[in-house]
N, C-alpha and C positions, 0 to 999 in steps of 0.2 A: 539716195534715200535720205529722208529727214533724219537728222541725228537723234531726234527724240524717240524714234522707233528702234526698238531693240532687235538686233539680228536674230537672236535666239527665238524671239516671238514670231518673227517672219518665217523662220525655218519650221518651227513647230506647227504653225497654221498651215503652211504649204504641205508639210508631211501628212497631215490629216487629210487634206484634199487629195493628194496623190494616192494615198491609201485607198480612197474611195473611187477615183476616176481612172487611175493607171497603176494598180498595185505591182505590176511587173517592173515598174521603174524604181521601186524602193531600194534595190541593191545599188543603184547609181545615185540615189538621192543626195547623199553626203557630198560626193564629188561635184555634182552639178550645182548644189546649193553653195558650196565653197567658191566655185568659179563665178557664179552669179553675183554673190555678195562682194567678192574681190573686184569684179569688173565694175560694180557700182561705185567703188571707192577709187578706182583708177582714174588718173587724169585723162581727159578726152583729147584726142588729136584730130586733125582734119581728115585723116584717112582711117581705114579699118572697117570694122563691122558696124552694123546699124543698131545694135542692141546689146543688152547684157550677154555675156559669153562671147562677144566679138562677132556675132553674126545675127542677122535678123531672125526673130523667132519663126517667121514664116518659112525660113529655110530649113527649119528643123521641126516642122509642125507635128512630126511623128512623136516627138518627145513632149510630153505634157508638163514635166517637172519645171522647166523654165517659165512656162506660162503660169503654173500654180504659184511659183515664187513671185512673179510680177503681180498677180492677183492678190496674194497675201500682203505684199508691200503696199499696194494701193488701199486695200481694205484696212490694214493696220494703221496707216497714216490717217485715214478718215476717222477710225474709232478713237485713236489717240486724241485727235482734235475734239471729238464729241465728249470724251470723258474728261479731258482737260478743262473744258468749259464748266462741267459739273463740279469738278474738284475745286476750281477757283471759287465758285459760288459757295460751296461748303466751307472752304477756307475763310471766306469773308465772314460767314456766319459764326465760325469758331472764333475768329479774331474779335468780332463784335461782342461775343459772349465773354471772352477773356477780359476785354476792356470794361465791360459792365461789372464783372466780378471785381476787377481791380479797384473800381470806384464805388463798389458796393451798391450799384444801381439795381434795383429790383423791378419787377413788373413782368407782364406776360411775355414780352419779347426777350426777357433775360434768360429764359430756359433754352438750352441747346437742343437742336433737332437731333434725331437719330443719326449719329455720325457714321455708323457702319451699315447704312442701307445697302441692300444687295444690289449688285451691278446687273442691270437688266436693260434690254432695248424694247422699245415699243414696236408694234407691227410696222409702223411707218419707217422707223429706223432700220429694221431688218430688211424692208423692201429697198431702202437706199443702199444698204450693204450689198444686197443681191445685184442691184443695178450696176454698182461700181465693179463688182466681180465680173459680170457678164460683159460690160463695156470694155474693161481691160482685156479680157480674153479675146474679144472680137478684134480689138486694135492689134492684138498679137498675132492675128492671122487664123485663129480657130474658126471653124464653121459655126453658124448660128446654133446648131444643135449641140455641139460640144461646148460652146460658151455657156449655153443655158444649163447644161449638166454641171459645169464647173460652178456656176452661180448657185445651183441647188446644193452642191457639195459644201460650199462655204457656209451657207445658211444652215444646212442640216448639221454640219459639224458644230456650229455654235449652239444649236438647239439641243443636240445630244449632250454636249458638255454641261449645259445649264440644267437639263433634266437629271443628270447623274449627280449633281450637287444638291438637289432637293431631296 
């Protein structure tokens, strides 16, 4: 996993998805997520399993938690990249504003933009998040129907969280 992505964020996102698509797995969630994240950090050898947790997810397709963790990892990595690009742009504007203030340069472009704009995704960005979730779930061996359900759960969880904050 990309070191920029926080393990807690991956766990929290996966837990929301598991709660929606496989609530019976919640009692095992902590154990499975610990094993998944530890396996991601473990050095790889030429032998052994074919995925996180030491076995191919297809071998344990009855368990959706490992797939939810994989989906959360992929989606989180994508979103960190998206938001990093936006943060860099905002940072450049803030630095430009600070330099203008330092030299007392005035003008229309000297005013800072709203620095605390709400974090939102466009419909196109949500569609990309769903595509990533479904594709990751399919690569993990889930049926098309279950992968679609997982994609819907990821997007639905994001929409619910957004609506609760408004």
